[in-house]
VOGU-3710 file (C-alpha; in Angstrom, 3 decimals, decimal comma):
1> makaimiqgt> 0,000/0,000/0,000  1,173/3,485/-0,850  1,792/6,172/1,745  -0,411/9,234/1,205  -0,176/12,928/1,979  -2,874/15,451/1,119  -2,589/19,133/0,226  -5,649/21,166/1,165  -6,108/24,925/1,017  -7,895/27,690/2,847
11> msnvgksvva> -9,580/28,705/-0,420  -9,236/28,338/-4,171  -6,041/29,503/-5,881  -3,788/29,447/-2,812  -1,265/27,175/-4,539  -2,494/23,645/-3,738  -1,843/22,355/-7,260  1,647/23,846/-7,393  2,666/22,569/-3,948  1,342/19,123/-4,869
21> aglcrifrqd> 3,293/19,190/-8,133  6,428/20,263/-6,298  6,116/17,419/-3,800  5,576/14,972/-6,660  8,864/16,119/-8,193  10,715/16,022/-4,841  9,538/12,491/-4,048  10,475/11,394/-7,573  13,935/12,958/-7,215  14,319/11,071/-3,940
31> gyrvapfksq> 13,738/7,781/-5,743  10,092/7,024/-4,994  7,342/5,961/-7,370  4,839/8,758/-6,847  1,489/9,724/-8,397  -0,998/12,589/-7,904  -4,680/12,167/-7,083  -7,645/14,541/-6,966  -10,989/12,831/-6,546  -13,021/15,721/-7,958
41> nmalnsfitk> -11,731/18,632/-10,002  -13,700/21,595/-11,324  -11,877/23,159/-14,254  -12,243/23,976/-17,940  -8,636/23,103/-18,733  -8,680/19,410/-19,576  -6,569/16,822/-21,360  -7,104/13,631/-23,342  -5,108/10,562/-22,314  -3,635/8,073/-24,765
51> eglemgraqv> -6,778/5,952/-24,230  -8,990/8,840/-25,372  -10,287/9,704/-21,884  -10,650/13,196/-20,386  -9,095/14,486/-17,156  -8,115/17,788/-15,546  -4,844/19,361/-16,640  -3,730/20,080/-13,064  -3,273/16,350/-12,486  -1,534/16,086/-15,867
61> mqaeaagiep> 0,944/18,719/-14,693  1,469/16,819/-11,453  1,917/13,533/-13,333  4,563/15,211/-15,510  6,299/16,394/-12,349  6,192/12,810/-11,082  7,614/11,544/-14,388  4,656/9,293/-15,200  1,959/8,958/-17,872  -1,281/10,799/-16,976
71> svtmnpillk> -4,242/8,525/-16,204  -7,899/9,248/-15,422  -7,407/7,275/-12,205  -5,616/10,415/-10,980  -8,786/12,485/-11,489  -11,859/10,215/-11,577  -14,398/13,082/-11,471  -14,069/16,236/-13,563  -16,686/19,001/-13,489  -16,644/21,417/-16,434
81> ptndtgsqvi> -18,937/24,397/-15,723  -21,363/25,128/-18,564  -23,074/28,057/-16,835  -23,313/29,662/-13,389  -25,343/26,796/-11,884  -24,436/23,681/-13,842  -21,598/21,555/-15,139  -20,808/18,735/-17,497  -19,962/15,792/-15,226  -17,150/13,522/-16,439
91> vngevlgnms> -16,528/10,237/-14,596  -13,511/8,068/-15,373  -12,840/10,173/-18,461  -16,312/9,861/-20,028  -19,287/12,209/-19,981  -21,972/11,206/-17,478  -24,165/14,170/-18,413  -24,924/17,832/-17,758  -26,232/18,467/-14,248  -27,308/21,421/-12,158
101> areyfarkra> -25,336/21,948/-8,967  -28,277/20,709/-6,896  -28,657/17,587/-9,026  -24,945/16,784/-8,807  -24,818/17,236/-5,027  -27,765/14,868/-4,696  -25,966/12,205/-6,732  -22,294/12,564/-5,868  -22,279/10,111/-2,955  -23,157/7,425/-5,472
111> lipeiqkayr> -19,795/8,173/-7,147  -17,737/7,263/-4,074  -17,186/3,656/-5,318  -15,667/5,080/-8,533  -13,340/7,271/-6,473  -12,339/4,329/-4,291  -11,700/2,120/-7,304  -9,450/4,717/-8,939  -7,575/5,312/-5,703  -7,028/1,585/-5,136
121> qldeeyeilv> -5,479/1,228/-8,592  -2,931/3,921/-7,811  -2,453/2,564/-4,295  -1,343/-0,778/-5,748  1,062/0,713/-8,290  2,869/3,532/-6,449  4,787/4,056/-3,216  3,600/7,597/-2,473  0,349/9,322/-3,431  0,072/13,125/-3,282
131> legagspaei> -3,590/14,034/-2,908  -5,060/17,448/-3,618  -8,225/18,945/-2,178  -10,508/21,519/-3,780  -11,491/24,965/-2,578  -11,639/24,845/1,217  -12,369/21,986/3,660  -14,295/24,475/5,834  -17,236/24,999/3,470  -19,730/24,129/6,196
141> nlkqddivnm> -22,685/23,981/3,789  -20,963/21,291/1,691  -19,169/19,173/4,303  -21,901/16,597/4,813  -21,290/14,877/1,476  -17,678/15,945/0,939  -15,708/13,650/-1,354  -12,723/15,826/-2,170  -11,352/17,382/1,049  -11,668/15,819/4,500
151> gmaklakspv> -14,034/13,168/3,172  -11,289/12,014/0,825  -8,613/12,324/3,529  -10,658/9,962/5,706  -11,166/7,502/2,854  -7,422/7,468/2,142  -6,404/7,683/5,816  -4,153/10,536/4,722  -2,521/13,259/6,825  -3,193/16,789/5,572
161> llvgdidrgg> -0,982/19,818/4,961  -3,102/23,004/4,914  -1,938/25,824/2,609  -2,777/29,518/2,999  -1,747/32,307/0,607  -0,238/35,338/2,352  -0,136/37,285/-0,926  -3,946/37,442/-0,888  -3,987/38,848/2,656  -5,254/37,598/5,987
171> vfaqligtvd> -3,260/34,375/5,989  -3,458/33,913/9,782  -7,230/34,298/9,716  -7,350/31,942/6,720  -5,469/29,182/8,516  -6,854/29,559/12,050  -10,395/30,103/10,761  -10,217/26,997/8,605  -8,859/24,845/11,432  -11,487/26,172/13,880
181> llekeeralv> -14,323/25,272/11,498  -13,174/21,664/11,200  -14,689/18,872/13,255  -12,446/17,388/15,953  -11,615/14,272/13,924  -10,927/16,410/10,839  -8,650/18,763/12,757  -6,671/15,745/13,936  -5,817/14,955/10,307  -4,116/18,338/9,773
191> kgliinefrg> -0,470/17,678/10,591  1,152/20,805/9,151  0,485/24,345/7,930  2,138/26,048/4,948  2,217/29,809/4,311  2,560/30,302/0,578  3,567/33,186/-1,729  5,551/35,113/0,935  7,536/38,162/-0,163  9,839/40,032/2,198
201> dktildpgir> 11,832/39,530/5,405  10,712/36,324/7,113  11,979/37,462/10,513  9,123/39,970/10,565  6,717/37,070/10,051  8,192/34,838/12,770  6,179/36,236/15,733  2,968/35,605/13,798  4,079/32,057/13,020  4,656/31,346/16,731
211> mleeragipv> 1,197/32,694/17,572  -0,333/30,688/14,700  1,233/27,459/15,964  0,043/28,186/19,514  -3,518/29,033/18,460  -3,912/26,185/15,954  -1,853/23,615/17,833  -0,343/22,564/14,498  3,251/23,172/13,337  4,094/25,424/10,396
221> vgvtpylpvs> 6,160/23,194/8,101  7,131/25,890/5,632  6,915/29,479/4,488  7,305/29,324/0,726  8,155/32,485/-1,199  6,779/33,623/-4,509  8,635/31,324/-6,897  9,211/32,658/-10,439  8,368/29,388/-12,188  6,192/29,054/-15,275
231> lededslsqr> 3,577/26,350/-14,724  0,100/25,700/-16,048  -2,836/27,371/-14,323  -5,801/25,231/-13,416  -8,648/27,648/-14,028  -9,898/31,130/-14,824  -8,391/32,622/-11,636  -5,086/32,690/-13,513  -2,962/35,809/-13,100  -2,228/35,484/-16,808
241> fepggkvnli> -5,550/37,173/-17,479  -4,695/40,410/-15,698  -4,738/43,364/-18,140  -1,995/45,883/-18,716  0,790/43,652/-20,015  3,624/45,114/-22,063  3,227/45,004/-25,854  6,331/43,514/-27,453  7,731/43,317/-31,012  5,240/40,577/-31,850
251> dlavirlpri> 1,920/41,026/-30,087  -0,477/38,091/-29,764  -3,980/38,726/-28,395  -6,169/35,960/-26,950  -9,853/36,787/-26,552  -10,602/36,236/-22,858  -13,974/34,510/-23,188  -16,111/34,173/-20,015  -15,981/30,371/-20,248  -12,489/30,093/-21,726
261> snftdfnife> -11,059/26,571/-21,723  -7,644/25,082/-22,453  -5,894/28,449/-22,560  -2,775/26,354/-21,970  -2,750/26,074/-25,783  -0,938/29,432/-25,867  1,513/29,067/-22,966  4,449/28,288/-25,244  4,431/31,828/-26,632  5,028/33,284/-23,158
271> smegvslryv> 8,583/31,937/-23,136  9,559/33,516/-26,474  11,832/36,540/-26,595  10,232/39,587/-28,205  6,686/38,172/-27,972  3,803/39,415/-25,825  0,758/37,248/-25,156  -2,189/39,297/-23,874  -5,674/38,198/-22,800  -8,251/40,829/-23,744
281> sspaqlgtpd> -11,890/41,092/-22,690  -12,980/44,388/-24,251  -12,511/46,258/-27,558  -10,481/48,912/-25,735  -7,925/46,289/-24,646  -7,530/44,747/-28,105  -5,252/47,386/-29,587  -3,476/46,424/-32,811  -2,147/42,882/-32,305  -0,235/40,967/-34,968
291> liflpgtknt> -2,525/37,953/-34,577  -5,759/37,271/-32,718  -6,472/33,896/-31,127  -10,028/32,768/-30,442  -9,585/30,058/-27,767  -11,662/27,118/-26,664  -14,789/27,607/-24,562  -17,229/25,387/-22,692  -20,164/27,350/-24,161  -19,465/28,458/-27,719
301> mkdllwmren> -22,877/29,967/-28,386  -23,122/31,984/-25,182  -19,550/33,269/-25,448  -20,083/34,259/-29,083  -23,154/36,249/-28,047  -21,074/37,836/-25,270  -18,507/38,945/-27,869  -21,314/40,283/-30,018  -22,886/42,254/-27,175  -19,699/43,851/-25,819
311> gleaavlkah> -18,300/44,809/-29,224  -15,371/42,387/-29,353  -16,786/40,531/-32,349  -16,984/43,779/-34,330  -13,462/44,706/-33,196  -12,055/41,337/-34,316  -13,851/41,569/-37,678  -12,526/45,095/-38,188  -8,977/44,024/-37,330  -9,253/41,102/-39,750
321> sqgtpvfgvc> -10,532/43,381/-42,527  -7,412/45,487/-41,998  -5,116/42,482/-42,411  -4,783/40,980/-38,929  -4,828/37,166/-39,100  -7,256/35,307/-36,854  -6,698/31,755/-35,549  -9,510/29,862/-33,809  -9,040/26,741/-31,691  -11,947/24,385/-30,887
331> ggyqmlgkki> -14,828/26,628/-29,744  -13,021/29,587/-31,299  -12,928/27,673/-34,598  -16,665/27,014/-34,351  -17,327/30,735/-33,852  -15,487/31,631/-37,063  -18,013/29,812/-39,245  -21,347/30,986/-40,669  -23,730/29,236/-38,312  -23,895/27,174/-35,106
341> tdvqgveegg> -26,910/24,892/-34,687  -27,902/23,146/-31,459  -31,056/21,133/-32,100  -30,422/18,777/-29,160  -29,917/21,516/-26,561  -26,327/20,532/-25,821  -25,520/24,183/-25,064  -28,179/26,869/-25,512  -30,419/25,289/-28,142  -31,512/26,903/-31,412
351> tvrgmglldt> -29,249/28,513/-33,986  -26,741/31,360/-33,720  -25,122/33,260/-36,576  -21,361/32,833/-36,608  -18,696/35,423/-37,384  -18,709/34,431/-41,059  -14,947/34,293/-41,592  -14,956/30,612/-42,567  -17,330/28,729/-44,875  -18,388/26,245/-42,220
361> etffeaekar> -21,389/25,306/-40,114  -21,236/23,583/-36,735  -23,856/21,168/-35,410  -23,846/20,284/-31,729  -24,312/16,609/-30,902  -24,723/14,782/-27,607  -21,633/12,599/-28,076  -18,322/14,240/-27,219  -15,298/13,835/-29,495  -12,281/12,806/-27,396
371> trvkgsflkl> -9,081/11,638/-29,013  -5,371/12,232/-29,562  -4,103/13,110/-33,030  -0,942/13,551/-35,046  -0,767/15,206/-38,441  0,437/18,130/-40,542  -0,860/21,366/-41,992  -2,060/21,306/-45,581  -1,105/24,112/-47,963  -1,975/27,391/-46,256
381> sgvlsslsgr> -2,108/30,833/-47,790  -1,568/34,270/-46,343  0,825/35,311/-43,616  1,020/31,803/-42,110  1,686/30,029/-45,419  5,102/28,912/-44,138  3,315/26,560/-41,741  2,290/24,456/-44,747  3,465/20,873/-44,311  4,601/21,387/-40,710
391> efegyeihmg> 3,826/18,464/-38,405  1,784/18,855/-35,234  0,224/16,714/-32,537  -2,355/17,245/-29,825  -5,836/16,222/-28,788  -9,500/16,947/-29,485  -12,251/17,635/-26,938  -15,493/19,000/-28,385  -19,213/18,408/-28,626  -19,742/19,943/-32,072
401> rtvlepgaap> -19,282/18,567/-35,581  -18,150/21,171/-38,110  -19,083/20,780/-41,774  -17,219/22,574/-44,560  -19,260/24,094/-47,374  -18,435/23,094/-50,988  -15,239/24,860/-51,985  -13,996/25,349/-48,429  -10,629/23,746/-47,666  -9,436/21,957/-44,514
411> agrmedlvtg> -6,364/23,264/-42,708  -4,746/19,944/-41,883  -4,675/16,203/-42,340  -4,054/13,847/-39,444  -4,317/10,395/-37,898  -6,625/9,635/-34,997  -4,223/7,902/-32,598  -7,053/6,160/-30,733  -8,912/4,683/-33,727  -6,080/4,726/-36,279
421> kektdgckgs> -8,314/6,451/-38,854  -7,170/9,238/-41,188  -9,146/12,490/-41,306  -8,921/16,185/-42,070  -8,949/18,980/-39,541  -10,216/22,528/-39,408  -10,621/25,039/-42,185  -8,554/27,781/-43,795  -9,646/31,042/-45,349  -8,183/34,387/-46,275
431> gvygtyvhgi> -6,047/35,286/-43,273  -8,166/33,085/-41,021  -7,483/29,595/-39,732  -9,425/27,143/-37,583  -8,545/23,868/-35,857  -10,002/21,421/-33,361  -6,541/20,396/-32,136  -5,537/21,511/-28,647  -1,771/21,692/-28,214  -1,243/22,403/-31,912
441> fdreeiatel> 1,369/25,092/-31,110  3,303/23,084/-28,515  5,952/21,874/-30,936  8,920/24,218/-30,939  9,026/24,489/-34,734  5,312/25,382/-35,042  5,411/28,213/-32,498  8,737/29,482/-33,850  7,555/29,556/-37,458  4,260/31,239/-36,579
451> vsalarekgi> 6,068/34,063/-34,792  8,768/34,260/-37,481  6,105/34,610/-40,176  4,495/37,493/-38,289  7,916/39,122/-37,834  8,689/38,857/-41,552  5,322/40,424/-42,342  6,308/43,425/-40,184  9,843/43,608/-41,584  11,406/42,582/-38,265
461> ssgvgravdf> 14,673/40,684/-38,690  16,013/40,603/-35,104  14,863/40,729/-31,503  12,447/37,807/-31,786  13,625/34,484/-30,385  12,823/30,860/-31,089  10,357/28,898/-29,043  11,843/26,548/-26,523  11,424/22,787/-26,536  8,239/23,046/-24,484
471> aafketqydl> 8,470/19,588/-22,903  12,088/20,214/-21,876  11,168/23,695/-20,633  8,475/22,268/-18,368  10,982/19,791/-16,944  13,287/22,658/-15,932  10,342/24,427/-14,280  9,424/21,349/-12,231  13,039/21,099/-11,087  13,100/24,798/-10,150
481> lakglrehld> 9,845/24,347/-8,231  11,239/21,356/-6,345  14,436/23,267/-5,539  12,467/26,230/-4,192  10,210/24,053/-2,053  13,128/22,042/-0,660  14,728/25,298/0,493  11,617/26,573/2,275  9,712/23,477/3,417  10,805/21,332/6,348
491> meriyeilwk> 11,066/18,197/4,223  12,374/16,134/7,137  9,176/16,954/9,039  7,027/16,336/5,959  8,587/12,903/5,455  7,913/12,181/9,129  4,262/13,164/8,626  4,097/11,015/5,500  5,493/7,888/7,142  3,430/8,221/10,329
501> gtea> 0,229/8,850/8,394  -2,778/9,675/10,564  -1,219/8,360/13,765  -1,405/10,778/16,673
//
């Protein structure tokens, strides 16, 4: 049986996923077979495994840090919000259905056997399991049927490290308040506290730490600083979306849709010299970018109407008419067509006029497309013509089926790595491109050539760098994360907590 340790937080976005990833890398470096686990994840950033199953990207990141292949056993339940009160529920990588929050809460206890089964599989294969909670364990209105925080810690008999984020303010109240709201048996599971994102002179913090330990009766096992590492964000709380970024020689604008998904598609451009990647949510923020990305979304129709209402659609169409190329991925690709039809009520129902930049029509269907692909671009025209013939790989996750009108041309040809079948992908137009492939820019040569083509169009011959080998780059970031955590966590104490488990 594997030893387990669980990372919980005082609230969302306090660094649980990053601390868990860092511990996965540390345990791997120390010679252990380690795997991540999160029983229930709510996020729009997802990934398709080699079996064609869907899971949250946070556990993919943690699996990469652990040096292992991602598996849906690491995230048996994934909730993808479709609106303010409902989500698509994915169990063991497959869609169970769309449910309101009330409906899901009424049914989630029935999913405990699936969680236990997934956990047992990992328990048999690995020596250490790093569990991650969700939100806060002190949500007193949700605790009765909890399956992701203390409920999961009890199932796994796992000790808990509780993380609070000092950068967001009130970290002592966060930690003490959370501990005080726990039941006695839950509080007994919390074996250590971590203060995350600290900036400044730690000696000034020390008196507060002593008081925190006295009040909570739990040791502080680390004060981790803000670590300048580039890792994937789990959800829309990402600091990447904050406006006001510097415009560089090559300026890439991503439309910040309300239900944006898989924005990790564009992370590779952040590491390129001379390139700015900005997320914009209003016409005033758009400016004059060199290329506009329309990203994926969990609700294509509603987000398209949002763009239409706030003027971003008109701004994108105007920019395109003035020569700015537009590249849509997944839901963004669907928006670029002439029409989106939803007879089955998968999203909003009815029909919505598209942006009209591609000669396509999308039909929503109940069955989700989930697969991994490998292929190459067909002959493209316009500013990105030099991408013609370049090889790419990635994965598809979408509910819609897009049909090309007679005369319209696909953008790529590829092999479905799950079924082995050959097929075309996307559509190309005049300065506009669409694809269903997430991760299509992750190859170094694709990202480099895209930026180089934009630079040539502007007459720029220097100051713009190549993309890095993205897989190798992520490895360096996991190592930097592990190094930073080793320096600021009491790893000897954490190992002691790990080996003792829930013993007093």
